[in-house]
All heavy atoms as TSV, in Angstrom:
chain	resi	resn	atom	element	x	y	z
A	1	MET	N	N	0.820	-1.232	0.078
A	1	MET	CA	C	0.012	-0.041	0.063
A	1	MET	C	C	0.870	1.254	0.081
A	1	MET	O	O	0.722	2.070	-0.850
A	1	MET	CB	C	-0.906	-0.039	1.350
A	1	MET	CG	C	-1.741	1.245	1.484
A	1	MET	SD	S	-2.817	1.438	0.250
A	1	MET	CE	C	-3.169	3.248	0.326
A	2	ALA	N	N	1.724	1.361	0.913
A	2	ALA	CA	C	2.716	2.490	1.025
A	2	ALA	C	C	3.477	2.796	-0.266
A	2	ALA	O	O	3.685	3.981	-0.481
A	2	ALA	CB	C	3.622	2.356	2.230
A	3	GLU	N	N	3.678	1.825	-0.930
A	3	GLU	CA	C	4.581	1.958	-2.170
A	3	GLU	C	C	3.909	2.586	-3.351
A	3	GLU	O	O	4.431	3.278	-4.271
A	3	GLU	CB	C	5.128	0.685	-2.680
A	3	GLU	CG	C	6.002	-0.041	-1.754
A	3	GLU	CD	C	5.332	-0.867	-0.604
A	3	GLU	OE1	O	4.162	-1.269	-0.763
A	3	GLU	OE2	O	5.928	-0.933	0.489
A	4	THR	N	N	2.407	2.571	-3.204
A	4	THR	CA	C	1.685	3.148	-4.248
A	4	THR	C	C	1.375	4.569	-4.028
A	4	THR	O	O	0.805	5.353	-5.015
A	4	THR	CB	C	0.318	2.490	-4.395
A	4	THR	OG1	O	-0.440	2.638	-3.131
A	4	THR	CG2	C	0.469	0.952	-4.666
A	5	LEU	N	N	1.636	5.130	-2.853
A	5	LEU	CA	C	1.470	6.618	-2.523
A	5	LEU	C	C	2.707	7.412	-3.116
A	5	LEU	O	O	3.745	7.060	-2.736
A	5	LEU	CB	C	1.201	6.764	-1.033
A	5	LEU	CG	C	-0.006	6.042	-0.574
A	5	LEU	CD1	C	-0.024	6.159	0.929
A	5	LEU	CD2	C	-1.259	6.696	-1.066
A	6	LYS	N	N	2.376	8.538	-3.641
A	6	LYS	CA	C	3.493	9.357	-4.144
A	6	LYS	C	C	3.824	10.224	-2.838
A	6	LYS	O	O	3.062	10.563	-1.986
A	6	LYS	CB	C	2.902	10.461	-5.242
A	6	LYS	CG	C	2.768	9.747	-6.491
A	6	LYS	CD	C	2.540	10.783	-7.530
A	6	LYS	CE	C	2.330	10.084	-8.845
A	6	LYS	NZ	N	0.970	10.452	-9.490
A	7	LYS	N	N	5.142	10.531	-2.670
A	7	LYS	CA	C	5.725	11.256	-1.632
A	7	LYS	C	C	5.079	12.617	-1.609
A	7	LYS	O	O	5.078	13.329	-2.616
A	7	LYS	CB	C	7.105	11.363	-1.737
A	7	LYS	CG	C	7.831	11.932	-0.478
A	7	LYS	CD	C	9.232	11.926	-0.668
A	7	LYS	CE	C	10.027	12.806	0.414
A	7	LYS	NZ	N	10.461	11.983	1.422
A	8	GLY	N	N	4.510	12.911	-0.423
A	8	GLY	CA	C	3.904	14.271	-0.219
A	8	GLY	C	C	2.536	14.346	-0.716
A	8	GLY	O	O	1.867	15.501	-0.526
A	9	SER	N	N	1.953	13.441	-1.357
A	9	SER	CA	C	0.635	13.431	-1.839
A	9	SER	C	C	-0.387	13.418	-0.615
A	9	SER	O	O	-0.025	12.816	0.348
A	9	SER	CB	C	0.406	12.270	-2.843
A	9	SER	OG	O	0.325	11.248	-2.188
A	10	ARG	N	N	-1.525	14.040	-0.757
A	10	ARG	CA	C	-2.556	14.017	0.250
A	10	ARG	C	C	-3.292	12.714	0.278
A	10	ARG	O	O	-3.503	12.125	-0.699
A	10	ARG	CB	C	-3.638	15.116	-0.085
A	10	ARG	CG	C	-4.510	15.289	1.080
A	10	ARG	CD	C	-5.458	16.499	0.873
A	10	ARG	NE	N	-4.666	17.753	0.796
A	10	ARG	CZ	C	-4.400	18.594	1.920
A	10	ARG	NH1	N	-4.954	18.208	3.101
A	10	ARG	NH2	N	-3.639	19.549	1.769
A	11	VAL	N	N	-3.348	12.134	1.514
A	11	VAL	CA	C	-3.970	10.756	1.633
A	11	VAL	C	C	-5.434	10.975	2.270
A	11	VAL	O	O	-5.412	11.543	3.452
A	11	VAL	CB	C	-3.120	9.858	2.510
A	11	VAL	CG1	C	-3.701	8.440	2.577
A	11	VAL	CG2	C	-1.731	9.817	2.016
A	12	THR	N	N	-6.399	10.601	1.455
A	12	THR	CA	C	-7.684	10.865	2.060
A	12	THR	C	C	-8.665	9.510	1.836
A	12	THR	O	O	-8.269	8.595	1.192
A	12	THR	CB	C	-8.406	11.995	1.332
A	12	THR	OG1	O	-8.478	11.732	0.029
A	12	THR	CG2	C	-7.765	13.290	1.695
A	13	GLY	N	N	-9.792	9.586	2.497
A	13	GLY	CA	C	-10.748	8.516	2.257
A	13	GLY	C	C	-10.325	7.171	2.726
A	13	GLY	O	O	-9.683	6.888	3.581
A	14	SER	N	N	-10.653	6.193	1.668
A	14	SER	CA	C	-10.421	4.829	2.073
A	14	SER	C	C	-8.862	4.459	2.060
A	14	SER	O	O	-8.284	3.629	2.690
A	14	SER	CB	C	-11.033	3.839	0.998
A	14	SER	OG	O	-10.619	4.142	-0.279
A	15	ALA	N	N	-8.067	5.300	1.265
A	15	ALA	CA	C	-6.787	5.004	1.160
A	15	ALA	C	C	-6.031	5.471	2.455
A	15	ALA	O	O	-5.129	4.783	3.029
A	15	ALA	CB	C	-6.031	5.992	0.015
A	16	ARG	N	N	-6.615	6.492	3.199
A	16	ARG	CA	C	-6.038	6.894	4.473
A	16	ARG	C	C	-6.389	5.875	5.419
A	16	ARG	O	O	-5.516	5.579	6.346
A	16	ARG	CB	C	-6.794	8.238	4.803
A	16	ARG	CG	C	-6.068	8.846	6.082
A	16	ARG	CD	C	-6.696	10.207	6.424
A	16	ARG	NE	N	-6.088	10.912	7.424
A	16	ARG	CZ	C	-5.088	11.646	7.430
A	16	ARG	NH1	N	-4.426	11.853	6.324
A	16	ARG	NH2	N	-4.563	12.233	8.537
A	17	GLU	N	N	-7.693	5.398	5.422
A	17	GLU	CA	C	-8.012	4.269	6.443
A	17	GLU	C	C	-7.172	2.977	6.220
A	17	GLU	O	O	-6.788	2.388	7.139
A	17	GLU	CB	C	-9.465	3.968	6.130
A	17	GLU	CG	C	-10.467	5.174	6.584
A	17	GLU	CD	C	-11.763	4.881	6.155
A	17	GLU	OE1	O	-12.161	3.721	5.777
A	17	GLU	OE2	O	-12.685	5.767	6.299
A	18	LYS	N	N	-6.829	2.647	4.978
A	18	LYS	CA	C	-6.080	1.577	4.669
A	18	LYS	C	C	-4.675	1.709	5.214
A	18	LYS	O	O	-4.034	0.839	5.911
A	18	LYS	CB	C	-6.047	1.178	3.189
A	18	LYS	CG	C	-4.990	0.212	2.753
A	18	LYS	CD	C	-5.565	-1.241	2.846
A	18	LYS	CE	C	-4.527	-2.202	2.244
A	18	LYS	NZ	N	-3.499	-2.605	3.025
A	19	LEU	N	N	-4.154	2.808	5.014
A	19	LEU	CA	C	-2.765	3.247	5.359
A	19	LEU	C	C	-2.751	3.182	6.995
A	19	LEU	O	O	-1.674	2.663	7.552
A	19	LEU	CB	C	-2.232	4.647	4.904
A	19	LEU	CG	C	-0.925	5.051	5.363
A	19	LEU	CD1	C	0.131	4.027	4.837
A	19	LEU	CD2	C	-0.624	6.354	4.764
A	20	ALA	N	N	-3.666	3.802	7.667
A	20	ALA	CA	C	-3.719	3.844	9.133
A	20	ALA	C	C	-3.818	2.452	9.677
A	20	ALA	O	O	-2.976	2.227	10.748
A	20	ALA	CB	C	-4.974	4.692	9.609
A	21	ALA	N	N	-4.619	1.519	9.059
A	21	ALA	CA	C	-4.745	0.158	9.539
A	21	ALA	C	C	-3.445	-0.573	9.397
A	21	ALA	O	O	-2.895	-1.233	10.200
A	21	ALA	CB	C	-5.750	-0.586	8.836
A	22	ASP	N	N	-2.691	-0.210	8.246
A	22	ASP	CA	C	-1.537	-0.923	7.832
A	22	ASP	C	C	-0.434	-0.511	8.938
A	22	ASP	O	O	0.397	-1.250	9.499
A	22	ASP	CB	C	-1.049	-0.636	6.507
A	22	ASP	CG	C	0.124	-1.393	5.963
A	22	ASP	OD1	O	0.188	-2.539	6.196
A	22	ASP	OD2	O	0.938	-0.923	5.209
A	23	LEU	N	N	-0.348	0.811	9.158
A	23	LEU	CA	C	0.583	1.371	10.137
A	23	LEU	C	C	0.334	0.900	11.528
A	23	LEU	O	O	1.315	0.459	12.215
A	23	LEU	CB	C	0.703	2.917	10.121
A	23	LEU	CG	C	1.118	3.652	8.843
A	23	LEU	CD1	C	0.839	5.133	8.923
A	23	LEU	CD2	C	2.643	3.421	8.649
A	24	LYS	N	N	-0.933	0.846	11.893
A	24	LYS	CA	C	-1.175	0.305	13.315
A	24	LYS	C	C	-0.821	-1.082	13.365
A	24	LYS	O	O	-0.247	-1.461	14.457
A	24	LYS	CB	C	-2.667	0.436	13.450
A	24	LYS	CG	C	-3.286	-0.134	14.729
A	24	LYS	CD	C	-4.752	0.028	14.903
A	24	LYS	CE	C	-5.203	-0.530	16.327
A	24	LYS	NZ	N	-6.345	-0.198	16.783
A	25	LYS	N	N	-1.044	-1.988	12.432
A	25	LYS	CA	C	-0.639	-3.373	12.578
A	25	LYS	C	C	0.857	-3.528	12.666
A	25	LYS	O	O	1.417	-4.302	13.535
A	25	LYS	CB	C	-1.154	-4.057	11.308
A	25	LYS	CG	C	-0.984	-5.595	11.356
A	25	LYS	CD	C	-1.512	-6.292	10.076
A	25	LYS	CE	C	-0.539	-5.989	8.840
A	25	LYS	NZ	N	-0.863	-6.688	7.676
A	26	LYS	N	N	1.590	-2.723	11.891
A	26	LYS	CA	C	3.056	-2.825	11.987
A	26	LYS	C	C	3.632	-2.249	13.223
A	26	LYS	O	O	4.443	-2.786	13.875
A	26	LYS	CB	C	3.652	-2.051	10.772
A	26	LYS	CG	C	3.427	-2.811	9.420
A	26	LYS	CD	C	4.129	-2.045	8.314
A	26	LYS	CE	C	3.789	-2.920	7.045
A	26	LYS	NZ	N	4.298	-2.078	5.894
A	27	TYR	N	N	2.964	-1.078	13.720
A	27	TYR	CA	C	3.452	-0.491	15.047
A	27	TYR	C	C	3.199	-1.523	16.222
A	27	TYR	O	O	3.961	-1.748	17.086
A	27	TYR	CB	C	2.764	0.758	15.171
A	27	TYR	CG	C	3.195	1.496	16.362
A	27	TYR	CD1	C	4.291	2.207	16.502
A	27	TYR	CD2	C	2.465	1.532	17.685
A	27	TYR	CE1	C	4.883	2.924	17.597
A	27	TYR	CE2	C	2.906	2.191	18.665
A	27	TYR	CZ	C	4.062	2.840	18.778
A	27	TYR	OH	O	4.420	3.485	19.793
A	28	ASP	N	N	1.956	-2.111	16.097
A	28	ASP	CA	C	1.598	-3.153	17.196
A	28	ASP	C	C	2.441	-4.348	17.230
A	28	ASP	O	O	2.652	-4.980	18.178
A	28	ASP	CB	C	0.155	-3.513	17.074
A	28	ASP	CG	C	-0.796	-2.374	17.523
A	28	ASP	OD1	O	-0.298	-1.398	18.276
A	28	ASP	OD2	O	-2.068	-2.429	17.118
A	29	SER	N	N	3.114	-4.590	16.009
A	29	SER	CA	C	4.008	-5.723	15.916
A	29	SER	C	C	5.408	-5.448	16.291
A	29	SER	O	O	6.270	-6.115	16.351
A	29	SER	CB	C	4.012	-6.252	14.563
A	29	SER	OG	O	2.838	-6.687	14.061
A	30	GLY	N	N	5.645	-4.091	16.739
A	30	GLY	CA	C	6.902	-3.646	17.162
A	30	GLY	C	C	7.726	-2.675	16.411
A	30	GLY	O	O	8.876	-2.329	16.795
A	31	ALA	N	N	7.216	-2.331	15.278
A	31	ALA	CA	C	7.988	-1.338	14.381
A	31	ALA	C	C	7.936	-0.007	15.000
A	31	ALA	O	O	6.967	0.397	15.712
A	31	ALA	CB	C	7.234	-1.280	12.959
A	32	SER	N	N	9.012	0.685	14.824
A	32	SER	CA	C	9.071	2.166	15.434
A	32	SER	C	C	8.476	3.003	14.539
A	32	SER	O	O	8.246	2.882	13.376
A	32	SER	CB	C	10.558	2.559	15.727
A	32	SER	OG	O	11.196	2.715	14.468
A	33	ILE	N	N	8.032	4.322	15.031
A	33	ILE	CA	C	7.498	5.333	14.271
A	33	ILE	C	C	8.455	5.643	13.167
A	33	ILE	O	O	8.131	5.908	12.087
A	33	ILE	CB	C	6.995	6.500	15.064
A	33	ILE	CG1	C	5.795	6.078	15.973
A	33	ILE	CG2	C	6.525	7.604	14.231
A	33	ILE	CD1	C	5.380	7.114	16.859
A	34	ARG	N	N	9.718	5.856	13.564
A	34	ARG	CA	C	10.795	6.276	12.584
A	34	ARG	C	C	10.918	5.313	11.378
A	34	ARG	O	O	11.054	5.622	10.241
A	34	ARG	CB	C	12.081	6.474	13.335
A	34	ARG	CG	C	11.955	7.758	14.262
A	34	ARG	CD	C	13.421	8.251	14.656
A	34	ARG	NE	N	13.195	9.256	15.625
A	34	ARG	CZ	C	12.909	10.436	15.342
A	34	ARG	NH1	N	12.548	10.873	14.104
A	34	ARG	NH2	N	12.737	11.520	16.375
A	35	ALA	N	N	10.905	3.995	11.863
A	35	ALA	CA	C	11.019	2.903	10.821
A	35	ALA	C	C	9.747	2.973	9.786
A	35	ALA	O	O	9.979	2.839	8.656
A	35	ALA	CB	C	11.202	1.527	11.490
A	36	LEU	N	N	8.615	3.223	10.396
A	36	LEU	CA	C	7.413	3.316	9.494
A	36	LEU	C	C	7.455	4.567	8.612
A	36	LEU	O	O	7.198	4.498	7.478
A	36	LEU	CB	C	6.191	3.311	10.406
A	36	LEU	CG	C	5.900	2.022	11.152
A	36	LEU	CD1	C	4.772	2.282	12.132
A	36	LEU	CD2	C	5.657	0.814	10.191
A	37	ALA	N	N	7.990	5.535	9.244
A	37	ALA	CA	C	8.112	6.880	8.412
A	37	ALA	C	C	9.010	6.641	7.201
A	37	ALA	O	O	8.787	6.973	6.098
A	37	ALA	CB	C	8.583	7.995	9.321
A	38	GLU	N	N	10.155	5.972	7.522
A	38	GLU	CA	C	11.180	5.714	6.468
A	38	GLU	C	C	10.556	4.816	5.420
A	38	GLU	O	O	10.787	5.032	4.196
A	38	GLU	CB	C	12.479	5.135	7.024
A	38	GLU	CG	C	13.666	5.103	6.114
A	38	GLU	CD	C	14.930	4.753	6.668
A	38	GLU	OE1	O	15.143	5.249	7.909
A	38	GLU	OE2	O	15.650	3.950	6.158
A	39	GLU	N	N	9.976	3.765	5.825
A	39	GLU	CA	C	9.389	2.767	4.918
A	39	GLU	C	C	8.204	3.304	4.080
A	39	GLU	O	O	8.226	3.030	2.892
A	39	GLU	CB	C	8.610	1.777	5.758
A	39	GLU	CG	C	8.049	0.539	4.987
A	39	GLU	CD	C	7.362	-0.449	5.891
A	39	GLU	OE1	O	7.981	-0.770	6.995
A	39	GLU	OE2	O	6.223	-0.954	5.541
A	40	THR	N	N	7.555	4.326	4.492
A	40	THR	CA	C	6.417	4.865	3.791
A	40	THR	C	C	6.749	6.198	2.994
A	40	THR	O	O	6.088	6.555	2.206
A	40	THR	CB	C	5.162	5.184	4.741
A	40	THR	OG1	O	5.634	6.085	5.679
A	40	THR	CG2	C	4.482	3.972	5.198
A	41	GLY	N	N	7.882	6.634	3.268
A	41	GLY	CA	C	8.372	7.892	2.697
A	41	GLY	C	C	7.673	9.120	3.195
A	41	GLY	O	O	7.552	10.090	2.660
A	42	ARG	N	N	7.150	8.972	4.458
A	42	ARG	CA	C	6.395	10.012	5.108
A	42	ARG	C	C	7.134	10.512	6.306
A	42	ARG	O	O	8.029	9.998	6.727
A	42	ARG	CB	C	5.061	9.603	5.655
A	42	ARG	CG	C	4.073	9.137	4.522
A	42	ARG	CD	C	3.638	10.396	3.878
A	42	ARG	NE	N	2.809	10.140	2.585
A	42	ARG	CZ	C	2.074	10.906	2.092
A	42	ARG	NH1	N	1.800	12.142	2.532
A	42	ARG	NH2	N	1.519	10.584	0.933
A	43	SER	N	N	6.716	11.619	6.904
A	43	SER	CA	C	7.457	12.144	8.022
A	43	SER	C	C	7.091	11.585	9.298
A	43	SER	O	O	6.047	10.914	9.369
A	43	SER	CB	C	7.144	13.751	8.172
A	43	SER	OG	O	5.740	13.899	8.469
A	44	TYR	N	N	7.938	11.720	10.225
A	44	TYR	CA	C	7.671	11.210	11.663
A	44	TYR	C	C	6.212	11.640	12.088
A	44	TYR	O	O	5.460	10.826	12.660
A	44	TYR	CB	C	8.817	11.583	12.612
A	44	TYR	CG	C	8.501	11.080	13.954
A	44	TYR	CD1	C	9.088	9.906	14.434
A	44	TYR	CD2	C	7.819	11.839	14.902
A	44	TYR	CE1	C	8.892	9.556	15.761
A	44	TYR	CE2	C	7.598	11.472	16.194
A	44	TYR	CZ	C	8.196	10.310	16.615
A	44	TYR	OH	O	7.979	9.929	17.915
A	45	GLY	N	N	6.068	13.038	11.859
A	45	GLY	CA	C	4.789	13.692	12.463
A	45	GLY	C	C	3.568	13.037	11.805
A	45	GLY	O	O	2.502	12.926	12.442
A	46	PHE	N	N	3.691	12.763	10.462
A	46	PHE	CA	C	2.520	12.293	9.805
A	46	PHE	C	C	2.199	10.765	10.204
A	46	PHE	O	O	0.987	10.500	10.499
A	46	PHE	CB	C	2.968	12.092	8.231
A	46	PHE	CG	C	1.848	11.533	7.380
A	46	PHE	CD1	C	0.748	12.156	6.892
A	46	PHE	CD2	C	1.800	10.086	7.160
A	46	PHE	CE1	C	-0.303	11.657	6.120
A	46	PHE	CE2	C	0.927	9.565	6.344
A	46	PHE	CZ	C	-0.181	10.170	5.873
A	47	VAL	N	N	3.176	10.012	10.444
A	47	VAL	CA	C	2.945	8.667	10.980
A	47	VAL	C	C	2.378	8.781	12.389
A	47	VAL	O	O	1.473	7.930	12.709
A	47	VAL	CB	C	4.179	7.782	10.903
A	47	VAL	CG1	C	4.087	6.466	11.578
A	47	VAL	CG2	C	4.828	7.566	9.440
A	48	HIS	N	N	2.941	9.564	13.206
A	48	HIS	CA	C	2.553	9.780	14.623
A	48	HIS	C	C	1.043	10.125	14.615
A	48	HIS	O	O	0.135	9.588	15.537
A	48	HIS	CB	C	3.399	10.784	15.269
A	48	HIS	CG	C	3.123	10.948	16.704
A	48	HIS	ND1	N	2.117	11.745	17.163
A	48	HIS	CD2	C	3.772	10.467	17.801
A	48	HIS	CE1	C	2.118	11.738	18.512
A	48	HIS	NE2	N	3.049	10.981	18.977
A	49	ARG	N	N	0.634	11.052	13.799
A	49	ARG	CA	C	-0.749	11.464	13.682
A	49	ARG	C	C	-1.622	10.389	13.257
A	49	ARG	O	O	-2.777	10.256	13.738
A	49	ARG	CB	C	-0.811	12.751	12.835
A	49	ARG	CG	C	-2.118	13.428	12.845
A	49	ARG	CD	C	-2.154	14.813	12.054
A	49	ARG	NE	N	-1.593	14.831	10.810
A	49	ARG	CZ	C	-0.426	15.177	10.451
A	49	ARG	NH1	N	0.334	15.855	11.378
A	49	ARG	NH2	N	0.023	15.218	9.303
A	50	MET	N	N	-1.183	9.700	12.261
A	50	MET	CA	C	-2.037	8.496	11.684
A	50	MET	C	C	-2.299	7.496	12.816
A	50	MET	O	O	-3.344	6.990	12.820
A	50	MET	CB	C	-1.332	7.939	10.360
A	50	MET	CG	C	-1.293	8.871	9.244
A	50	MET	SD	S	-2.962	9.133	8.543
A	50	MET	CE	C	-3.132	7.436	7.764
A	51	LEU	N	N	-1.254	7.197	13.602
A	51	LEU	CA	C	-1.415	6.164	14.619
A	51	LEU	C	C	-2.175	6.664	15.781
A	51	LEU	O	O	-3.119	6.038	16.187
A	51	LEU	CB	C	0.112	5.861	15.164
A	51	LEU	CG	C	1.041	5.079	14.258
A	51	LEU	CD1	C	2.234	5.021	14.911
A	51	LEU	CD2	C	0.432	3.690	14.009
A	52	SER	N	N	-2.203	8.004	15.978
A	52	SER	CA	C	-2.952	8.564	17.034
A	52	SER	C	C	-4.473	8.573	16.506
A	52	SER	O	O	-5.287	8.196	17.467
A	52	SER	CB	C	-2.562	10.060	17.454
A	52	SER	OG	O	-1.270	10.069	17.871
A	53	GLU	N	N	-4.614	8.902	15.405
A	53	GLU	CA	C	-6.036	8.888	14.719
A	53	GLU	C	C	-6.653	7.557	14.751
A	53	GLU	O	O	-7.976	7.409	14.974
A	53	GLU	CB	C	-6.007	9.425	13.295
A	53	GLU	CG	C	-5.936	10.990	13.314
A	53	GLU	CD	C	-5.705	11.508	11.784
A	53	GLU	OE1	O	-6.040	10.631	10.910
A	53	GLU	OE2	O	-5.488	12.610	11.630
A	54	SER	N	N	-5.828	6.449	14.652
A	54	SER	CA	C	-6.350	5.150	14.617
A	54	SER	C	C	-6.477	4.454	15.992
A	54	SER	O	O	-6.868	3.298	16.168
A	54	SER	CB	C	-5.625	4.369	13.670
A	54	SER	OG	O	-4.219	4.123	14.064
A	55	GLY	N	N	-6.180	5.337	17.067
A	55	GLY	CA	C	-6.486	4.945	18.322
A	55	GLY	C	C	-5.373	3.985	19.051
A	55	GLY	O	O	-5.609	3.230	20.017
A	56	VAL	N	N	-4.268	4.021	18.446
A	56	VAL	CA	C	-3.029	3.291	18.999
A	56	VAL	C	C	-2.597	3.794	20.232
A	56	VAL	O	O	-2.620	5.135	20.306
A	56	VAL	CB	C	-1.963	3.257	18.026
A	56	VAL	CG1	C	-0.578	2.491	18.571
A	56	VAL	CG2	C	-2.374	2.474	16.686
A	57	THR	N	N	-2.276	2.978	21.334
A	57	THR	CA	C	-1.543	3.555	22.388
A	57	THR	C	C	-0.097	3.541	22.102
A	57	THR	O	O	0.529	2.518	21.876
A	57	THR	CB	C	-1.879	2.552	23.633
A	57	THR	OG1	O	-3.299	2.441	23.916
A	57	THR	CG2	C	-1.247	2.981	24.907
A	58	LEU	N	N	0.405	4.806	22.097
A	58	LEU	CA	C	1.820	4.791	21.713
A	58	LEU	C	C	2.870	4.405	22.830
A	58	LEU	O	O	2.457	4.675	23.947
A	58	LEU	CB	C	2.148	6.379	21.251
A	58	LEU	CG	C	1.391	6.793	20.135
A	58	LEU	CD1	C	1.503	8.213	19.915
A	58	LEU	CD2	C	1.739	6.120	18.905
A	59	ARG	N	N	3.741	3.889	22.353
A	59	ARG	CA	C	4.895	3.291	23.433
A	59	ARG	C	C	5.679	4.483	23.928
A	59	ARG	O	O	5.685	5.535	23.227
A	59	ARG	CB	C	5.772	2.339	22.690
A	59	ARG	CG	C	5.116	0.992	22.351
A	59	ARG	CD	C	6.089	-0.013	21.835
A	59	ARG	NE	N	6.913	0.316	20.685
A	59	ARG	CZ	C	6.422	0.025	19.452
A	59	ARG	NH1	N	5.270	-0.732	19.236
A	59	ARG	NH2	N	7.115	0.417	18.375
A	60	GLY	N	N	6.073	4.350	25.057
A	60	GLY	CA	C	7.049	5.347	25.684
A	60	GLY	C	C	8.386	5.404	25.029
A	60	GLY	O	O	8.681	4.477	24.237
A	61	ARG	N	N	9.178	6.412	25.049
A	61	ARG	CA	C	10.572	6.526	24.478
A	61	ARG	C	C	11.405	5.380	25.208
A	61	ARG	O	O	11.355	5.250	26.400
A	61	ARG	CB	C	10.999	7.862	24.702
A	61	ARG	CG	C	10.204	8.850	24.059
A	61	ARG	CD	C	10.676	10.273	24.322
A	61	ARG	NE	N	12.041	10.374	23.767
A	61	ARG	CZ	C	12.784	11.357	23.377
A	61	ARG	NH1	N	12.081	12.559	23.125
A	61	ARG	NH2	N	13.988	11.436	23.004
A	62	GLY	N	N	12.289	4.909	24.354
A	62	GLY	CA	C	13.195	3.918	24.934
A	62	GLY	C	C	14.504	4.575	25.612
A	62	GLY	O	O	14.381	5.729	25.889
A	63	GLY	N	N	15.482	3.855	25.813
A	63	GLY	CA	C	16.598	4.405	26.352
A	63	GLY	C	C	16.716	4.187	27.906
A	63	GLY	O	O	15.730	3.631	28.463
A	64	ALA	N	N	17.698	4.730	28.481
A	64	ALA	CA	C	17.851	4.610	29.999
A	64	ALA	C	C	16.682	5.422	30.654
A	64	ALA	O	O	16.338	6.486	30.238
A	64	ALA	CB	C	19.191	5.045	30.443
A	65	THR	N	N	16.231	4.834	31.768
A	65	THR	CA	C	15.197	5.638	32.600
A	65	THR	C	C	15.822	5.983	33.911
A	65	THR	O	O	16.778	5.358	34.402
A	65	THR	CB	C	13.835	4.757	32.799
A	65	THR	OG1	O	14.330	3.491	33.338
A	65	THR	CG2	C	13.255	4.418	31.542
A	66	ARG	N	N	15.370	7.091	34.409
A	66	ARG	CA	C	15.830	7.533	35.607
A	66	ARG	C	C	15.135	6.962	36.811
A	66	ARG	O	O	13.869	6.594	36.674
A	66	ARG	CB	C	15.909	8.981	35.559
A	66	ARG	CG	C	16.785	9.574	34.611
A	66	ARG	CD	C	16.697	11.058	34.480
A	66	ARG	NE	N	17.495	11.589	33.298
A	66	ARG	CZ	C	18.433	12.367	33.392
A	66	ARG	NH1	N	18.694	12.953	34.558
A	66	ARG	NH2	N	19.066	12.668	32.352
A	67	GLY	N	N	15.600	7.081	37.970
A	67	GLY	CA	C	14.828	6.694	39.252
A	67	GLY	C	C	15.350	5.281	39.539
A	67	GLY	O	O	16.034	4.613	39.018
A	68	LYS	N	N	14.592	4.893	40.674
A	68	LYS	CA	C	14.911	3.590	41.237
A	68	LYS	C	C	14.301	2.455	40.440
A	68	LYS	O	O	13.088	2.563	39.887
A	68	LYS	CB	C	14.349	3.501	42.762
A	68	LYS	CG	C	15.109	4.342	43.682
A	68	LYS	CD	C	14.567	4.333	45.045
A	68	LYS	CE	C	15.343	5.302	45.965
A	68	LYS	NZ	N	14.891	5.372	47.378
A	69	LYS	N	N	15.012	1.270	40.443
A	69	LYS	CA	C	14.453	0.247	39.724
A	69	LYS	C	C	13.330	-0.475	40.591
A	69	LYS	O	O	13.534	-0.541	41.849
A	69	LYS	CB	C	15.513	-0.888	39.453
A	69	LYS	CG	C	16.388	-0.598	38.214
A	69	LYS	CD	C	17.181	-1.795	37.808
A	69	LYS	CE	C	17.911	-1.481	36.580
A	69	LYS	NZ	N	18.710	-2.566	36.172
A	70	ALA	N	N	12.370	-1.013	40.047
A	70	ALA	CA	C	11.376	-1.702	40.795
A	70	ALA	C	C	11.952	-2.999	41.288
A	70	ALA	O	O	12.707	-3.646	40.602
A	70	ALA	CB	C	10.042	-1.902	39.882
A	71	ALA	N	N	11.500	-3.481	42.488
A	71	ALA	CA	C	11.996	-4.795	43.070
A	71	ALA	C	C	11.569	-5.817	42.175
A	71	ALA	O	O	10.405	-6.001	41.890
A	71	ALA	CB	C	11.579	-4.790	44.515
A	72	SER	N	N	12.441	-6.614	41.630
A	72	SER	CA	C	12.076	-7.727	40.776
A	72	SER	C	C	11.935	-9.117	41.428
A	72	SER	O	O	11.640	-10.089	40.880
A	72	SER	CB	C	13.062	-7.935	39.658
A	72	SER	OG	O	14.301	-8.049	40.097
A	73	ALA	N	N	12.212	-8.982	42.755
A	73	ALA	CA	C	12.148	-10.308	43.539
A	73	ALA	C	C	10.798	-10.664	44.043
A	73	ALA	O	O	9.931	-10.034	44.309
A	73	ALA	CB	C	13.216	-10.458	44.650
């Protein structure tokens, strides 16, 4: 689907719904927003907005976290 869209073209209607569903499925499978943006030729912001519109619970940022570790025992 993403390959058929021209870079920078407006995505509306059923094409938008299809793209949103496709992005949601890939994001839920573990793909990052940046990876999806690169794959589709769209911006990070566009992919983020599409995921938000489709009701995805966005993951937190990765990397080191601050504070005490929770007791794992």
